[in-house]
N, C-alpha and C positions, 0 to 999 in steps of 0.2 A: 531538714534533709529532703522531705517530700517536695517542698517548694522548689528546691534546687534541681531535683530529678525531673520534675515536670518542666522546668525551664530548659534543661538540657535537651529533653525530647522535642520541645518547641523549636529550639535552636537547630537541632539536627533536621527537623522537618523543613525549615527554611533553607538550609544549605543543600538539601536534596532536590531542590527545584532546579539545580544546575545553572544557576546564575551567580554572578559575583556580587557580594554584599559588602558595603562599607561598614566599618565598626559603628558609625553613628546610626545608620539605617537599622542595624540589628538591635542596637540599644533602644531605639525608639519602638521597634516592634515588640521587644521583650519587656519594655518599661524598666530598664536597668541602666546603669552607667556603662560607658565604654570599657572601663576597667574591669567590670564584672563580665562583660563579653569576652575580654581577653582571657580571663581566668577560665571561663566555661569552654572556650576554644581549646585551651590546654588540657582540660579534663577529657574532652572528646578525643584528643590525640592519644592520651594515655589508654583510652578504650579501643584504640586501633583504627580510628577514623582519620584518614589522611586529609586534614584541612590545610590547604595552602594559603599563604598570605603574601600579598604584594604591597610594597611600601609606596608612599607618595600620595598626593591628593586624589589621584584616580585609582588608588589601590583598594584592596579589600580582601575578603575571605571567600574561598570557594572550596567545595568538596571534590577531591580528586579520586582517582582509582588507586586502590591499595593492593597489597599482596594477597589479602584475604577478603572475603565478602562479608562486610559487617551487616548487622540487622537493618532492614529497611523500614521506614515509617510510611504507611499508606493510610489515606483517609477512606471512608466507607465506600465511596464510588470507585476509587482506585482499586481497592481490594476485590470488589465484585468484578470489575473489568478484568483484572489479572486472572481470577479464578475461572471465569468463563472463557477467557483467551486460552488458558492452559487446557481446558476441557476440549475446546475446538482443535487445538494443536495436536491433541492425542489421536485425532483422526485426520491429521493434516497431510500436507504435500511434501514435507521435508523428511528425507530418509532418516530413520532411526530416532526421530524426535518423540515418537509416541510414548515409549516407556519412560523417557526422561520427564515428559510433561506430566504423566500420571504420578510419578514420584514427587515432583514439585507440588502438584495439586494436593496430594495427600498431606504434605507438610503444611500447606497453607490452610486447608480446611480444618486442620487440627487446632489451629489457633484463632479461627474466625469466631467472633461472637455469634450467639444463636440467631440474632436478628439478621445478620449478614448471611449466615448459612442458609436461612430460609429463602432469602433473595436469590442466592446462587442456585439452590435446588430448583426454585421456581423457573428460573431462566433456562437451566439445563434441561428441564423436562420438556421444554418446547423446541429443543434443538434435535434435529434428526440428521445424522451423517449420511451422505450419499456415497455408497461404496463404489469402487471401480472408477474413480474420477480421473485417472490418467497417471503418467509417470511421476515419480517423486524426484527431488533434487537433493544432492549431498549438502548438509549444513556447512561443511568446510568450504565448499564452493561459494555458498552465499556469503560467508564471512569474508572470503578473499575478495569477492566482487564489491561488497559493501565498503571494505577498507580502501580499495582502489578508487571507488567513487568519492569517498570522503577525502582522501589524501591527494587526489588528482594525479594518480600514477597510470601511465600507459599499461595496457594489457595485451598479451599475446595468448591466444587460445585456439585449440583445435575445435572445429565446428562441423556439424552435419546439418544440412538444410532439409527442407520438406521432401526433396527428392532423394535424400540420403547420400548426397554428394559431399565428400569430406574436403575441407580446406583449412588453412591456417589464417586467422584474422589478427590484425593489429588495430587497436582502437583506443579511443579516449573515453573511458566509461563516465556516464553521467548519473544515471539513477537505476535502481531496481524497482520494478513495478509488479505487484501481485494482482492477478486477475483470476478469480475463482481458485482453481487448484494449479494454475500455471504461474510460473515466474518468468519475467522478461528483463533483459538488460537493454537499456537505451544507451547507445554509445555512438560516437562519431568514428566511422571507419576511415582510418588514415589513408589506406591505399585506394579506396573507392571515392574518397573526398565527399562523403555524404553521411547523413544520419541513418542509423539502422536499428532495428529491433531484433534481438537474439533470444531464442528460447533457452533458458538456463539449463534445462535438463539435456540439451543437445551440445553443451560446450564443456570443454576441459581446460582450465587455465594452465598456462605454461609459466612456471615460476623460475626465478623471482620476477616481480613486476618490473616494468620499465621506468624510465625517468619521469619526473614530474612534468605536467603540462599546464598551460593557462586555460582555464575553463572557457568553453565557447557558449554563445547564446543557445539555449536549448531549443529543439524543434517545436513548432506550434506554440512556443511559449510555455508548454506544459508537457512533462514526460508521460503522464497518464493519458492525456488526450492523443499524444502521438502513438502510443501503444494501442489505444482503443481504435484509432483509425486504421492501423495496420492489421490488427487481428479481426476486425469486424467488417472491413471494407476492401482493402487493397489485395488481400490474399485470395479473393474469390474471382473466378473467371467472369462472372456476371455481376455488375455493380450498377447501382441506381441512386439517383437523387430525387427525393420526394419532398413535397410541401404538405404538411399535415395541419388540419384546421383544429389545433389544440395547443395549449401552452406547452412550452418546452419542459417545464418541471413535471407536468402530468405525463408526458410521453416518456421521459427518462425513468419514471417509476415502472414502466412496462417494457422498456428496452434496456437490457443490461449493457454495460460498456463493451463487452466482447461480442455483441451482436449488432451494434449500430452506434453511429455518432449523431447526437442531437444538438442542433444549434438553434437558438432562439432567433426569430425574425422580428417579432413584436410580442405584445402581451397575449395574443390570441393564436399565433401561428408559429410553426417551427419547421426547420429543415432536417430531414433524416437522410443520412448516408449509410447504406447497408449493402451487403452482397449475399450471393447464394451460388449454388452449383448449377442452377438453371434459371432461365427467365421466369418459368412457371413458379418455381419455388420462391423467387424474389417477389413476384407479384402477390402470391398467396400469403407470404409472410406479412406484408404491409396491409393487405386487405383484411387479414384475420384480426387485426387490432380493432376493427370496428370504428375507426376514425376516418371521416371524409379526407381524401387526399388527392393530390395531383402529381402525376409523373412528370418530372422536369427533364431529366437526362438519364441515359443517352437517347437519341432519337429512335433507335431500333427498339428500345424498351417501350417507348411511348406507342409505337405502332403495334407492338406485340400485345400490350394491354388493351388497346382499342379493338384488335381482332378477337382477343380472348373474351372481352365483354360482349361482342356481337354473338360469339358462339354460345356463351352462357345464356343470353337472352333468347336465342333460338331454341335452346334446349328446354326452356321453361315457358312455352307460349301462354299467353293470357287466354283462359277459357272463356268462350262466349256463350 
């Protein structure tokens, strides 16, 4: 009986990887016959796990969504990741999720082995939440947007831009991107015939969603890069392109995605695209990194930095 229970847990763990398994593959993994696999699948079904089966040479078994949430099997690293994620969510940017996260975390910590509880406590002790990080978003809105992205359904929503101007948008949603405490929707604006980034806390979906659409090639080839460029560069009145004498990976460690876009030029240099409210702030931001750099564009920024450098040198004359 103990051997059978252990095998069922192992089988459930394999099915929870959200891929389709053939009976032969499962039998090989579990060191049993395919007939035993079929019997174990039936046992899981009687326990409430919705295991779906497809016939044919390309068929197999996969775990579906049921009416009730069955127990989940997590390995050590997964359990720690979930616990820390719930703790972070308790101070997160989604409206009303704090209390729910705390309840879920309490249940999880109740069944964590002592060795894992120590790991979680150690990680949590190093996490310091930053209060007052900005507006939160309605979790139902996130669910609606995520479903529309997944199912390729057109969306209509009311939106307020940075100037608080209201409009109604029609778009083909592509991805949700989280940056710090902000959530962004990357979508193709049907009426403007271009890709756009929308702040989720500024939009209100109009339901039901629209018809299905054929997905387009995403902007920049990557939704996160598109959002990063939009929030770190294009929204500012003063923008600049710099070449830094340092590897791209080293610069990315110092430049968050919402403050600049870093592109590798070679193994020793990279390009930085960033913006600011003034040319002084733009120049100071890059100079403060302490990395040798060259201003590439725009020409007026090149001239401004040259004049600023002259003023700084004049302000600190070399004593004779």
